[in-house]
C-alpha positions as CSV (number, residue, x, y, z in Angstrom):
1,M,-25.6,-57.1,-21.5
2,P,-22.0,-57.8,-20.5
3,D,-19.2,-57.4,-23.0
4,R,-21.5,-56.2,-25.8
5,V,-21.8,-53.1,-27.9
6,G,-24.9,-52.4,-29.9
7,M,-26.5,-50.6,-32.7
8,R,-30.2,-50.0,-33.0
9,R,-31.7,-50.2,-36.5
10,R,-35.2,-49.6,-37.9
11,R,-36.3,-52.2,-40.4
12,E,-39.3,-53.2,-42.4
13,C,-40.8,-56.6,-43.0
14,R,-40.6,-57.5,-46.7
15,K,-43.8,-59.6,-46.4
16,C,-46.2,-57.4,-44.4
17,G,-44.5,-54.0,-44.6
18,K,-44.5,-53.5,-40.8
19,R,-41.6,-51.6,-39.3
20,F,-39.6,-52.9,-36.3
21,T,-36.4,-52.3,-34.4
22,T,-33.5,-54.6,-34.2
23,H,-30.5,-54.4,-31.8
24,E,-27.3,-55.7,-33.2
25,K,-24.5,-56.4,-30.7
26,V,-20.8,-57.1,-30.8
27,V,-20.4,-60.3,-28.8
28,S,-17.0,-59.3,-27.3
29,L,-14.3,-56.7,-27.4
30,D,-10.8,-58.0,-28.0
31,L,-9.1,-55.3,-26.0
32,K,-6.3,-55.4,-23.4
33,I,-6.3,-52.8,-20.7
34,I,-2.9,-51.6,-19.4
35,K,-3.4,-50.8,-15.6
36,K,-1.5,-48.1,-13.7
37,D,1.0,-50.6,-12.3
38,G,1.7,-52.0,-15.8
39,R,-0.3,-55.2,-15.6
40,V,-2.4,-56.1,-18.7
41,E,-5.9,-57.4,-18.3
42,D,-8.7,-58.3,-20.7
43,Y,-11.4,-55.6,-21.1
44,A,-14.4,-56.2,-18.8
45,R,-17.6,-54.2,-19.3
46,E,-18.7,-55.3,-15.8
47,K,-15.8,-53.4,-14.2
48,I,-16.8,-50.2,-15.9
49,T,-20.5,-50.8,-15.2
50,K,-19.7,-51.4,-11.5
51,G,-17.7,-48.2,-11.2
52,I,-20.3,-46.0,-12.9
53,R,-23.1,-47.5,-10.8
54,K,-21.2,-46.8,-7.6
55,A,-20.7,-43.2,-8.8
56,C,-24.4,-42.8,-9.7
57,W,-25.6,-44.5,-6.5
58,K,-28.7,-42.7,-5.1
59,R,-28.5,-40.2,-7.9
60,D,-31.2,-39.4,-10.4
61,V,-29.5,-41.2,-13.2
62,L,-31.4,-43.7,-15.2
63,Q,-30.1,-47.2,-16.0
64,N,-30.6,-46.4,-19.6
65,E,-28.3,-43.4,-19.3
66,I,-25.6,-45.5,-17.8
67,E,-25.9,-48.2,-20.5
68,N,-25.7,-45.5,-23.2
69,L,-22.6,-44.0,-21.6
70,I,-20.9,-47.4,-21.5
71,D,-22.0,-48.2,-25.1
72,D,-20.5,-44.8,-26.3
73,V,-17.2,-45.5,-24.5
74,E,-17.1,-49.0,-26.0
75,L,-17.8,-47.7,-29.5
76,R,-14.9,-45.3,-29.2
77,L,-12.7,-48.0,-28.0
78,L,-13.6,-50.2,-30.9
79,N,-12.9,-47.4,-33.3
80,R,-9.3,-47.1,-32.1
81,K,-6.6,-48.8,-34.1
82,R,-4.9,-50.1,-31.0
83,T,-6.1,-53.2,-29.1
84,K,-4.1,-52.2,-26.0
85,I,-5.5,-49.2,-24.1
86,K,-4.4,-47.6,-20.9
87,S,-7.0,-47.7,-18.1
88,R,-6.4,-43.9,-17.6
89,G,-7.7,-43.3,-21.1
90,I,-10.9,-45.2,-20.4
91,G,-11.3,-43.4,-17.1
92,K,-11.0,-40.0,-18.8
93,M,-13.6,-41.0,-21.4
94,I,-16.0,-42.0,-18.6
95,L,-15.4,-38.7,-16.7
96,T,-16.0,-36.6,-19.8
97,R,-19.4,-38.3,-20.2
98,L,-20.3,-38.4,-16.5
99,K,-19.8,-34.6,-16.3
100,K,-22.7,-34.2,-18.7
101,V,-24.9,-36.6,-16.8
102,D,-24.6,-35.7,-13.1
103,D,-22.1,-33.5,-11.1
104,V,-22.1,-35.6,-8.0
105,A,-21.5,-38.9,-10.0
106,Y,-18.7,-37.0,-11.8
107,L,-17.1,-36.0,-8.5
108,R,-17.4,-39.5,-7.0
109,F,-15.9,-41.1,-10.1
110,A,-13.2,-38.5,-10.3
111,S,-12.2,-39.1,-6.6
112,V,-11.3,-42.7,-7.5
113,Y,-9.9,-42.0,-11.0
114,M,-7.7,-39.1,-9.7
115,D,-6.8,-40.8,-6.4
116,F,-8.1,-38.1,-4.1
117,E,-6.4,-38.2,-0.8
118,K,-7.8,-35.1,1.0
119,A,-10.7,-32.7,0.9
120,D,-8.7,-30.1,-1.0
121,D,-8.6,-32.5,-4.0
122,F,-12.4,-32.3,-4.1
123,K,-12.3,-28.5,-3.8
124,L,-10.0,-28.2,-6.8
125,V,-12.2,-30.4,-9.0
126,L,-15.4,-28.7,-7.7
127,S,-14.0,-25.2,-8.4
128,D,-13.1,-26.3,-11.9
129,L,-16.6,-27.7,-12.4
130,K,-18.2,-24.4,-11.2
131,L,-15.9,-22.4,-13.5
132,K,-17.0,-24.4,-16.5
133,R,-20.7,-24.1,-15.5
134,S,-20.4,-20.3,-15.2
135,K,-18.7,-20.1,-18.6
136,K,-21.4,-22.2,-20.2
137,K,-24.1,-19.9,-18.7
138,K,-22.4,-16.8,-20.0
139,R,-22.3,-18.3,-23.5
140,K,-26.0,-19.1,-23.3
141,N,-26.9,-15.6,-22.2
142,N,-24.9,-13.9,-25.0
């Protein structure tokens, strides 16, 4: 659902006692995005969704995972005191979450977010990813 953030709640009917789920949504986010070149645009969920879907194209990432990732980013944006947010900050939030979802999607998104210009740029991010993975494995084994 474009431009909406939601919360899922379990409820109970007062008459019959049956339990059910409701989904409450914020209709729009009154946020302004400061682009790299200084332009200011209204926040658009569709742009984030499009970028993440491109990064996850032909990957084993469920639509539900993408929606949850976007919802999480939007909730964090809503909890900020400022209504103007740099696009770089949003990109960083998305990258942090994509890293946990899929390595290839993370690399694809990072290549756009970090303006990769040559193969060495991929190598740097990939080596950083490998390093973090090996540290995580060591912690698990200890």
